[in-house]
C-alpha angles and dihedrals in degrees: 000000000000115000123227093268092057090227095126124070117239119240089249092054091050092051093047092049092049092048092049091051091049094052093046089053092048092047091049093053097040118101135193132203121214111214114216127190119000114005113245091232141050123239112270094004090157102025110032120193116256103254139149130218117267121259132063131019121289101188112008122078117229091263092047091048091054090050091048093050089052093046097050090044090059095041089052107022121189115262141151091293103051149345122273125278089257094053090045089058098245094145090049090051092051091046091054092047093050091050090055136057093292091064094056096038087228091156093054132077105255104167098104154180089212110202131146110276137194121269088255091058093056129209114001100172123130090217116101118214093264091055093046093056096041093049095036097051092047091049092047091051091050092049095048094047091048098043102031106018096239139074115262094257091060098048122106115262089252092054091044091053091047091051093049091049089051090055092047093052095039092240090123115069117214123197113248099002139059107255093216091052091048091049091049091052092048094047094048094048093046091054090047090052091049095052104027124105109282090238087081095058103262134081088057112212086358089281095161093046090052090048095055097032096245110161094209135215101347124167093244143329101220095124090055100045095095095041101099130181096008133114109242099189092204112177109242118258125208126207085255094046132256119326092253091052092050092050092051091049 
C-alpha cells in the first residue's frame, strides 16, 4: 500500500510498470517477415478443411435431394440481387456437411441427459443433424402428401411457402420431430451454405460474396488498411482461389 507521503509505489503501479517493460522488450525483439510473390505454403497444409469431391449426393437420397432443392429455393428465392438457394448450392453444402463430422455431432458431447432447456441453454435434443434431416424430410413428405396430395417438391410456390411458414410457427405437426426445431436447423444450414466459402459446396461462384461486396479469404489486407471511405471493388477470393483459377486447375 502507498503511505501518506506517496513515496512508495503501490503494488498495482509496480505490476503495471513491470508489464509495460516486458511488452516493450518483447516488441523490440520481435521480428516479422513480409512474404512477397507466391507464398511458400498451401492453405491448410497441416489442417485441411473437411470437404468432399463435387458431383452426386453423399447423404441425401434422390427424393430428399429434390425436397431440399425446393426448400432452399423458397428460403432464398431468386431475385434481382442473387440466384436462388438451389442455384447457389445450399442443398449441396448441407449434404456435404451431413456426410461429415457435423452430421454425426462427433465433436460434441451427446451423452445426455436430454431434457428441455431454456433458450439461453441452447439446443438440448438427442437428435444429431443427420437424424433431424432424415426424420424431418420423411415427416414433411408425409404431411404434404396427406394434406396437399403431393410431395413438397411438386407443390406450388404459394403452398411451399405456406408449408414452410407452418413449420416455422409450429402450426404444422411433423411425426418424430418438432417442426420448429426442424425449420430452425434448415434455416441456419441454408444461410451457412449461402455465405460459406465455396470450397464447402455452397456459395457457388461466390455469388453471395459478390452480392455483399465481401473480398473473401485473402492473405492479408495491409495495403488497404489506410484507405478509408473508398470502395475497393476487390474480387472475392476463396480458400481454393478464384473461380477462374479453380476451373483452370
